[in-house]
C-alpha positions in Angstrom: -0.2 0.1 0.5 1.3 3.4 -1.2 1.6 5.8 2.1 3.2 8.7 1.1 4.8 9.6 -2.5 7.0 12.8 -3.5 8.3 13.8 -6.4 11.2 16.5 -6.4 10.0 16.8 -2.8 6.3 17.9 -4.3 3.6 15.7 -3.0 2.3 13.3 -6.0 -1.1 13.0 -6.9 -3.2 10.0 -7.6 -3.2 10.7 -11.4 0.2 10.2 -11.3 -0.4 6.3 -11.1 -1.8 3.5 -12.6 -2.5 0.1 -11.2 -2.5 -3.1 -12.5 -2.4 -6.5 -11.2 0.6 -9.1 -11.7 0.3 -12.7 -11.5 3.0 -13.0 -9.3 3.1 -10.2 -7.4 -0.7 -9.0 -6.7 -1.5 -5.5 -7.0 0.9 -2.9 -8.5 1.4 0.8 -9.3 3.2 2.5 -12.1 4.1 5.9 -11.6 4.6 8.5 -14.3 3.1 6.3 -17.4 2.5 8.3 -20.6 -1.5 8.7 -20.9 -3.7 8.6 -23.4 -5.9 12.1 -24.0 -3.6 14.2 -22.0 -1.4 16.9 -22.7 2.1 15.7 -22.8 0.9 12.3 -21.7 0.4 13.7 -18.4 3.8 12.7 -17.4 6.3 14.6 -15.1 9.7 15.9 -16.1 13.0 15.0 -14.2 13.8 18.5 -13.9 10.4 19.7 -12.8 10.5 21.9 -10.1 14.0 22.3 -10.7 14.5 18.9 -9.1 16.7 15.6 -10.4 14.2 13.2 -10.7 13.6 11.9 -7.2 11.1 9.5 -6.2 10.2 9.3 -2.8 8.0 6.1 -1.9 6.8 5.1 1.4 5.2 1.8 1.1 3.2 -0.4 4.2 3.9 -4.1 2.5 1.5 -6.3 4.2 1.4 -9.9 2.4 -2.2 -11.0 3.0 -3.0 -8.2 0.8 -1.5 -8.9 -2.4 -0.5 -12.3 -2.4 -2.9 -15.2 -2.0 -1.7 -17.4 1.3 -0.4 -20.6 -1.1 2.0 -22.1 1.8 -0.9 -24.3 2.6 -1.7 -25.4 -0.7 2.0 -25.8 -2.2 3.9 -25.7 0.8 5.8 -22.8 -0.2 7.3 -19.7 1.6 6.2 -16.4 0.4 8.4 -13.5 1.7 7.1 -10.1 2.7 8.9 -7.1 0.2 8.2 -4.6 -2.5 9.7 -5.1 -6.0 10.8 -2.5 -8.1 11.0 -1.7 -11.8 12.5 1.2 -13.4 11.6 1.5 -17.3 10.4 4.1 -20.1 7.1 5.7 -19.4 5.8 4.2 -22.8 6.9 0.8 -22.0 4.7 -1.9 -20.6 5.5 -3.0 -17.0 7.1 -6.4 -17.1 7.7 -6.8 -13.5 7.8 -10.7 -13.4 10.7 -10.4 -16.0 12.9 -7.1 -14.8 12.4 -6.6 -11.3 14.1 -5.7 -8.3 13.7 -7.0 -4.7 13.5 -4.4 -1.4 13.1 -5.8 2.0 10.7 -4.1 4.6 11.9 -2.0 7.3 14.8 -0.6 5.2 15.6 2.5 3.1 16.7 1.9 -0.6 18.0 4.1 -2.7 18.3 3.1 -6.6 20.0 4.4 -9.8 19.8 3.8 -13.2 20.8 4.3 -16.6 19.1 3.9 -20.0 19.9 1.0 -22.5 18.1 0.3 -25.9 18.2 -2.8 -27.6 17.2 -3.1 -31.4 16.5 -6.2 -33.3 17.2 -7.2 -36.6 13.9 -7.1 -38.7 12.6 -9.2 -41.5 14.1 -11.8 -42.5 15.9 -12.4 -39.0 13.3 -11.8 -37.1 9.1 -11.2 -37.1 9.5 -8.3 -34.5 8.1 -5.0 -35.3 6.3 -2.1 -33.2 3.1 -2.8 -33.8 0.6 -4.3 -31.3 -0.7 -7.8 -32.3 -4.5 -8.1 -32.3 -4.3 -11.2 -30.2 -2.0 -8.8 -27.7 -4.4 -5.8 -27.6 -6.2 -7.0 -24.8 -3.5 -7.4 -22.2 -2.6 -3.5 -23.2 -5.9 -2.7 -22.6 -5.7 -3.8 -18.9 -3.5 -0.9 -18.0 -6.3 1.6 -17.9 -5.5 4.6 -20.3 -1.9 4.0 -19.9 -0.2 4.5 -23.7 2.0 1.8 -24.1 4.0 1.3 -27.3 4.6 -2.3 -28.2 8.2 -2.9 -28.6 10.8 -5.0 -30.2 12.1 -6.5 -26.7 8.3 -7.2 -26.1 8.2 -9.2 -28.8 11.6 -10.8 -28.3 10.2 -11.7 -24.8 7.2 -13.3 -26.2 9.1 -15.2 -29.1 11.5 -16.6 -26.0 8.2 -17.8 -24.2 6.8 -19.3 -27.2 10.0 -21.4 -28.3 11.5 -22.5 -25.4 
């Protein structure tokens, strides 16, 4: 549960977030997603307010609210924590693939650099930047986020399909 949020020292608004469900982690939030039908996609710039793009979140992790208690059924232990993913605001949140774990009761600081991957087009791969009709329903689950289909997502789907 999100207790407080500040971006460059300014309180966040509920409109800065979208929610979605992960099959592995349950309820998830995405901050600063590119939105449809809003000026500039409704995104916030890292230098907004003269800041350095610092996002401060205070979260309350309570495992029974997010992940069903599977220990009785599958005899597994579910740890309490928060999964974090930093990605482009037009990229689908692939939290099950590119996440980082953070433990409760601790302060975590993340830094990142942006890396882009480009894959070869036909005849080497069938990947494009167009959302396949079969995947459109999945993209629609992310409320009004203006997520784009990408070569990386295509590549990930190919790996899942053929392994």
